[in-house]
C-alpha positions in Angstrom: 26.6 17.7 -6.1 24.3 17.3 -2.9 23.9 19.9 -0.2 25.8 19.3 3.0 22.8 18.3 5.1 21.9 15.5 2.7 25.6 14.4 1.8 26.1 14.4 5.6 23.2 12.0 6.3 24.1 9.8 3.4 27.6 9.3 4.8 26.2 8.2 8.2 24.0 5.4 6.8 24.6 1.8 6.7 25.3 0.4 3.0 21.7 -0.9 2.6 20.2 2.5 3.6 22.6 4.6 1.6 22.2 2.5 -1.6 18.3 2.5 -1.3 18.5 6.6 -1.0 21.0 6.9 -3.7 18.7 4.7 -5.9 15.8 6.6 -5.1 17.7 9.8 -5.9 18.6 8.2 -9.4 14.9 6.9 -10.0 13.5 10.4 -9.1 16.1 12.4 -11.0 14.9 10.4 -14.3 11.4 11.3 -13.7 11.3 14.7 -12.1 15.0 16.2 -12.9 18.2 16.3 -10.6 17.1 19.8 -8.9 13.8 18.6 -8.2 15.0 15.4 -6.9 17.5 16.7 -4.6 15.5 19.4 -3.1 12.7 16.7 -2.5 15.3 14.4 -0.9 16.5 17.6 1.0 13.1 18.8 2.1 11.7 15.2 3.1 14.7 14.6 5.3 14.7 18.1 7.1 10.7 17.4 7.6 11.1 13.6 8.7 14.4 13.1 9.7 14.6 10.5 6.9 14.4 9.6 3.4 11.4 7.5 2.0 10.9 6.6 -1.7 7.3 7.7 -1.8 7.8 10.7 -0.3 10.7 12.2 -2.4 9.0 10.7 -5.5 5.6 12.7 -4.7 7.4 16.1 -3.6 9.8 15.8 -6.6 6.8 15.3 -9.2 4.9 18.4 -7.5 8.0 20.3 -8.0 8.4 19.3 -11.6 4.7 20.5 -12.2 5.6 23.9 -10.6 3.6 23.4 -7.6 5.6 24.9 -4.5 6.1 23.3 -1.3 3.7 23.7 1.5 5.2 25.6 4.4 3.4 25.3 7.8 4.2 27.7 10.7 3.6 25.2 13.4 5.6 22.1 13.4 2.6 20.4 14.9 -0.6 20.3 13.0 -3.9 20.4 14.7 -5.5 17.0 14.2 -8.5 18.1 16.4 -10.8 18.3 13.3 -10.2 15.2 12.4 -11.0 13.7 15.7 -14.3 15.6 15.5 -15.1 14.5 11.6 -14.0 10.4 12.2 -15.7 10.0 15.7 -19.0 9.0 15.6 -21.6 10.0 18.2 -25.1 9.6 18.4 -28.0 12.3 19.3 -27.2 12.2 23.0 -23.4 12.7 22.4 -22.3 8.9 23.1 -19.8 7.2 21.0 
């Protein structure tokens, strides 16, 4: 019932981690549907190397609403715009 990468990841986890992930899957299934829950969990695993409840819940809800996943071409986002936006400088350029 689960894609191989997700099933294999679950099999490698200790009991506490596996139980938490399965509880997340069950909860998200009730809220957003099985297919969305599994897709969200797999996507979260592939992008982060783990499964967190908030990420899976949010992505599954977006999928249930018909919002497509955002695909980035570069694995590393360019955060330089945030550096510019959140770095305070005065008129002379000093921070």
